[in-house]
C-alpha positions, 0 to 999 in steps of 0.5 A: 393901953395908952396913958389917960389924958390929964383932966386939965387937958379937957376944957369946959364951956360955960352954960347960960345957967352958970354951970359948966360943961366939958368941951367933949363928951362920950356918946353911948348910943348902942353901948349896951350890956356888959360890953357897954358897961366896960366901954363906958367905964373905959371912957371915964378912965380915959378922961371923959367927964360928960356921958350922953345917954337917953331913955331910947338908947335903952342903956341907962342901967349900964351908964349908971353901972359904969359911973359906979365902977368908973373910979371917979367922984360923982361930982366930977361927972356930967350925966346927960339924958333925954326925954323920949317922945312917948313921955311928952307932957308936963306930968309925964316928963317929971315921971320920966325923969324920976324913972330915969334916975332910978334906972341910973341909980342917981339922985340927980341928972346933970343935964336933961334934954327933950330928945325930939320935938315931935311937932305933930304931937305938939306937946314939947312946950308942956314937956319943957315946962315939965323939965323946968319943974324937975329942975326946980325940984332938984332932980335936974341941974341943967335943962335943954333940948335936942333937934330943935329949930329956931322957931321951936326954940323961940316958942319955948322961950316966948311961952315959958321965959326959960331959955334952954342951956343946950340944943343938941343937933346933927352937926358935922362938916357935911351939915355945919348949920351956920345959921343955927349956930349964930342963933344959939350964940345970940341967945347963949345956948350951947350947941352939942353935936350928935354924929359929929364925925357923921355916921356914914360916908367919906367925911374922913377921906375928904382931901381938905381934912386929910391935908389939914391933918397932915399939917397938924400931925394928927389924924382926920377924926381929930381935925373934925372934932377940933373943928367942932371945938373951934365952932364952940360946939360940944361933940359927942363921939361914940366909941367902944374902943379905948384907943379910939376914945383916947384919940377922940379926946386928944384935941386940945393941944392944937388949934385950927386956923380960921381959914381951915375952919372955913374950908372944912365948913365948905364941905357942906352937903346937907343933913343925913337922911330922914332927920329933919326935926320938922318931919322926923319923930321918935317916940 
């Protein structure tokens, strides 16, 4: 197995609440059971310090076990979680946070997000107030959202006065979301990217990405993950393979030229099917 990368090679971003977040994280969706614990623990050993989970991933116990077994001090790790749609509401969100902490075996979440806005239910503002309360109680360090649009973010801020630290959204070269990224930057919201390499399709076979990879003597996935970094977004690649985990993490020893970033963004085609936050809902 390759040697773990030194921690210093993974840079941090500053959040609008004064805390920092690693510039890349490990997605844990579908990493369940004993194999999931081993994969997440391998990620920690390989240098990941941001672990992204959710109630709906059904692996909070495994993430907690990996944290306990990972050989890294708890304060060096950032554990991120998400409130599911069925827990929307003020009191429900506080209770959901406490239940997640129990499953994880932790006394604090480092980042807690609303997983989907579920606009037809129209309880995401009360859910946001619940996260604010959980933060004030010390149950959560930083709070944010996932899959929120500009109008939804504006509503949260207008009605509560609290700006999310993070908005985790679908973001990849086929769906680069330049307008939303500009909006985030204006408000100091840090973008996180789920499905940063896209879950299906020929993204890594695109000639422009292959050409840039050859120019920098890296592989296509490193180019795409570095593209996220150049945009100021935090990608959350998922892999159970320790070698692939290391490769995904190895994006801090080269940089893309502005023209290369623009060329990759020029691959835009649209979001993945059935993932429009104005219509897609998850309970």
